[in-house]
C-alpha positions, 0 to 999 in steps of 0.5 A, a space after each residue: 500500500 502506498 503511503 499518504 506521502 507517495 499517493 498522487 493527488 486525486 485530480 491532476 486534470 486527467 478527466 478535466 483537460 480544459 483545466 490542465 495547466 491553469 489550476 495551480 491557483 486553486 489547488 489545496 496547497 494554494 488554499 492552505 497558503 491562503 488560510 495561513 496568510 489570513 491568520 498572520 494578517 489578523 495578528 498584523 491587524 491587531 498590531 495596526 490598531 494598537 492592540 498586539 505587541 509588535 514583538 509577538 506579531 514579528 515572531 508570527 510573521 517570521 515563523 510563517 514566512 509572511 511575504 506581504 498581503 498579495 504574496 502571503 505565506 507560501 513557505 509556512 511549513 504546514 503539512 497539507 496531507 496531515 492537516 486534511 486528515 485532521 480536518 474531518 473531526 471538526 468539519 473544517 481545516 482551521 481547527 487543526 491548523 490553529 493548533 499547529 500554528 500555536 505550537 510553533 510560536 512562543 506563549 506571548 505570540 501564541 495569544 495573538 494567533 487566531 485571537 477572537 476569530 472563528 473558523 469561518 472568518 479564516 475560511 471565507 477570507 482565504 476563499 476571497 484571497 484565492 478568488 482575487 488571484 484567480 479572477 485577475 487571471 480570468 480578466 487577463 485572459 478575457 482581455 487577451 481574447 478581446 484584443 484578438 476579437 477586435 482585430 478579427 472583427 475589424 479585418 473581416 468587417 465587410 466579408 459577407 456570410 450566411 447567418 443561420 437561425 434554427 440551423 438554417 440559412 436566414 439572411 446575410 451577415 458578416 464575419 466581422 459582425 459575428 466576431 463583434 458579437 463575440 467581442 461584446 459578450 467577452 467585454 461585458 463578462 470581463 467588466 463583470 468579473 473586474 467589478 467582482 474582483 475589486 469588491 471581494 471582501 474580507 470576513 471578520 465577525 467572530 463566532 456569530 457575526 457580532 464581533 463580540 470577541 473583538 469588542 471584549 479584547 480591544 473595546 468597541 471603538 477599536 473593534 469596529 476598525 479591526 475588519 477594515 485593518 484586516 482587509 487592508 493587510 490582505 488587499 481585500 475590500 473592507 466588509 460593510 458588516 460580517 457576511 456569515 450567512 449573507 452569501 452575496 460575495 460568493 454568489 456574485 462571484 459565481 455569477 460573474 464566473 459563469 457569465 465569463 464561461 458563457 461568453 467563451 462557450 458561445 465562441 467555442 460553440 460557433 467555432 465548432 459548428 462552423 468548422 464542420 467538414 460540410 461548412 468549413 468556414 472556420 478552423 482552429 489554428 492547431 486542431 486536434 487529431 484522432 486516434 483512428 481517423 488521421 484525416 481529421 482536424 478536430 476543434 479540440 480547444 472549442 470542445 474543451 471550452 464547451 465542456 466547461 460551459 456545460 458544467 459551469 451553470 450547475 455549479 453556479 446554481 449550487 452556490 445559490 442553493 447553498 446561499 438560500 439554505 445558509 441557516 442560522 449564523 453558521 450553516 449546517 452543510 451549506 457553507 461546506 458545500 460552497 468550498 469545492 463548488 466555488 473552487 471547481 467554478 474558479 478552475 473552469 473559468 481559469 481553464 476556459 478563458 485561457 483556452 479561449 484566448 489561445 483559440 481566438 488568437 489563431 482561428 482561421 477564416 476560410 474565405 472561399 468556404 464563406 463565399 461558397 456557403 453564402 451562394 449555396 441557395 442561389 439568392 434565396 438568402 435574400 428572400 426577406 429583401 425580395 418580399 420587402 422590395 417586390 411585395 408592393 409591386 407583385 403582391 406578397 403571395 406572388 413573391 412567395 410563390 416565386 421564391 418557393 419555385 426557386 427553392 424547388 429547383 428554379 433559377 431565381 435570377 432568371 425568373 425575376 428578370 423575366 417578370 414584367 413588373 420587375 422589368 418595369 421597376 428596373 426601367 424606373 431606376 434606369 437599369 436593365 432587368 438583369 442588372 436590377 435583379 443582380 443588385 437585388 440578389 447581392 447579399 452584400 447589399 442586405 447586411 443592414 447596419 452590420 458595418 456600423 455595429 462592427 465599428 462600434 464594437 471595435 472602438 478602443 473606448 471599451 464601449 459594449 454597444 449599449 448606446 450605439 444608435 446615434 452613431 448609425 445615422 450617417 451609415 448607408 446600410 451597406 457593408 461593401 467588400 474589403 481586402 482581408 489579412 490572410 487569417 483575419 488579423 491586422 495586428 497581433 494580439 498582446 500576450 497573456 501576462 504569464 505566456 513567456 513563463 509558460 509557453 
């Protein structure tokens, strides 16, 4: 039998490939570091408000390797496996952790380890520390994705493509507008995650959220300032009040993470669909292979991102369920259910957004496939336009019949050009019937405000398009065609912060 020391971790990502290489932030070891960091920060907060002796706090800092609120205590020396085993009897890891910390310092310093705090103060604060680090990485990955999508939308602004609704060709759109839609979703999600990141609060309330222990130790006037001092030591937001069973910090964080995964999941779903063999409009820059079919170029990154997008909403729902069932002043199980749920959601967000950044930076647009699919219905993709333009002259039923005949195998352009009423419309405009019909059936002439929508989405101001209306007045509603970079890029995306360290 292997010993605990020799036993490999339960989860290295073998069954969660979307998170491999992106979950170091949320390992058990990282959580233990955060727990110790919170304990040392509490002693430092007592010193800041003038209660704890400087020598005692200095000893605590030195013994557990304090490196500052952002770096914490990575060299604390507490054995993880033994601590996990000892956590079972008390239901959380803080109880055995405090015992281990106290036995390593002198009696004077021991007084200020965990003084007045409850396990929930330390656990919740540690969770917020982990979340702060993880969300900053998620934001960086989303920002990287924004750069790539902005470039793709701009360079493919006027490349007309078939829009699809309920799996079928609908009306013309542009490749650029599709990318702009992805961009808006990512930008909104990034904004949401950033807002949550900056509001992550420390937790300090004592046994039942009354701060009674701190008031007894330091007096009410000092105790009221202690949570803010604690938060400052850790670089977290100061709580308005203890949030023991008011779990909005967790549910709002979860909602923002789910929204971020939704945003990249939408991209992945579109890339996977449009990279189907019979469509072929998009391809991943380095598609995956097959163990049995060497000809395949699977959209592996999209598949992994979608796997996260399918799992995330249920994790978010579990956080809300735990919040709703947070009974009394310390829940009997709901609080405990949050820990692995939020950790997994953070893990998925880290992996999904990092994979999305890499996917979008190297996605390939096949212009020939886009054009081929656009022309596949012989002009029927502008059937809506035919109804609007020709309906007043021919009547809606006759236009519908002409379109139906073409859908059954007729030549739409020839049929329309040979219709007397259409010849009369062409003459009114000084055009031949053939030229009039060709213009009418040109998908590039029915992309509406696509170009203006793209322009608004790619503006560097960071606007997400909620107030785009006034910018459309000068637009003529036609996109036209433009030259494109080989893979839809006009500038390389900026690298992720740790890309050089982890190529």
